[in-house]
C-alpha positions, 0 to 999 in steps of 0.5 A, spaced: 611 383 942 612 382 935 618 383 930 617 387 924 621 387 918 623 394 915 628 395 909 633 401 908 635 403 901 642 404 903 643 399 909 638 393 908 633 389 912 633 390 920 628 388 925 624 392 930 620 389 936 613 393 937 606 391 940 602 386 935 598 391 930 602 397 933 608 397 928 608 404 924 608 403 916 615 407 916 621 408 921 628 411 921 634 406 919 638 405 925 644 407 922 643 413 917 636 415 920 632 415 913 625 413 913 625 405 912 618 402 909 615 396 913 616 389 909 610 384 909 613 377 910 610 370 913 609 369 920 614 365 924 610 360 927 613 354 931 609 348 934 612 342 937 620 342 939 625 346 935 629 340 934 623 337 930 622 343 926 629 344 924 630 336 922 624 337 917 627 343 914 633 340 913 630 334 910 626 338 905 632 342 903 636 336 902 630 332 898 629 339 894 636 337 890 637 330 892 630 326 892 630 320 896 629 313 891 624 308 894 624 301 892 617 299 895 611 302 898 611 304 905 609 299 910 602 303 912 600 303 905 600 295 904 596 294 911 589 292 911 584 298 911 580 299 917 573 300 917 571 307 917 568 309 924 562 313 921 557 307 917 555 313 912 562 313 909 562 306 906 558 309 901 563 313 898 567 311 892 574 308 894 581 310 891 
């Protein structure tokens, strides 16, 4: 079952749970019964733990208005590069 979003001109957005791919293009509003059109929005995909997801969202939102100041490059950037596993990659230009 998937949540689909609909928009009523009077009462605003609401959600309806239907089988995947079987949601109608319009459905009556729960409050007034007027036909409401379906909205197309980004899917809510979750990978990993919910805590990590919310922390990443909070960090991105904070850095949007308060970017972090960096005084030195990260430690991984100063480490020696490892040789590629494929010898053909040696012929590629290096940055």
